[in-house]
N, C-alpha and C positions, 0 to 999 in steps of 0.2 A: 105157519101154514105149509102143509106138505103138498108136493106135486102129485097129480093124479097118476095112477099107473098107466103106462103106455098100452094102448090096445094092440093086440096082435092079430094081424090079418092073415088068413089062410086061404089059399087058392083051392077051390074045389073043382072047378071046371078047367083043367089044364089045356084042353084043345082050344077052347075059346080064348084063353089067355095068350097062347102062342099065336093064334090068328090075329089078335089085336096088336101084338108086337110086330108082326109082319106088315100089317096095314099102316103102322106108324111110319114106316120107311118109304111108303109109296108117295109118288109125286104126280099130281095131275095139273097140267097146264092147258088152258084153252086159248087158242088164237083164232080170230075171226078170219076165215079164208078170203073174205071180201075186202079186208082192210088194205088200203094202199100203202105198201111199204116204201115205194119210191116217191119222192116229192114231185109235184107238178112244177113245170117251169114258172118262175115268178115274173120274168120279163124285166127284172132289174139288172143293173150293170154289176159285173163281178162274177165270182164263182157261184154256180147254182147249187142249191141244197141237194144232197144225194138222197137222204131218207126223209120221210114225212115226219111231222111232229108227233103223230100217234106212235110211230115205230120207235122214235127216240124215247118217248115217255114209257113205252113198254119195257125197253131195255134198261132204263134207269130204275124202274120199279123192281125189276129182277135183281139189279145190282145192289140196291138197298136191302131188299128182302133177304138175300143170301150173304151180304157183306163181302161181295167180290170186288177185286180191282177191275178197272174198265176193260182191259184186254181179256181177262178171263170171262167177263160178262159177254163181250162180243163173240167169243168162241162158243160159250154156252148157248147163246141165243141162235147162233148159226147152226149148231148141232141139233137144236130143237126144231128149227125150220127144215133142216135136211131130213130129220126123222118123219116129220109130218108131210113132206113133199111139197112144201110151199116155196 
């Protein structure tokens, strides 16, 4: 049994092709401005939590998504928050 001949694709609309390549590199991140980044006081004994659980979950999601170490993740999230003015 012989293999089928590979199909050859030809790009006819180069401007659309280049635009799709540019869009592939874009990054869109949405943060809710109303989200509490700092944790509320718990009233328990010991050191209080600095950041809220939602903020930690958002950072860990970005960490896993991009495969970053923790220190790079904190810098990346800090720069995103600075860009957004949050």
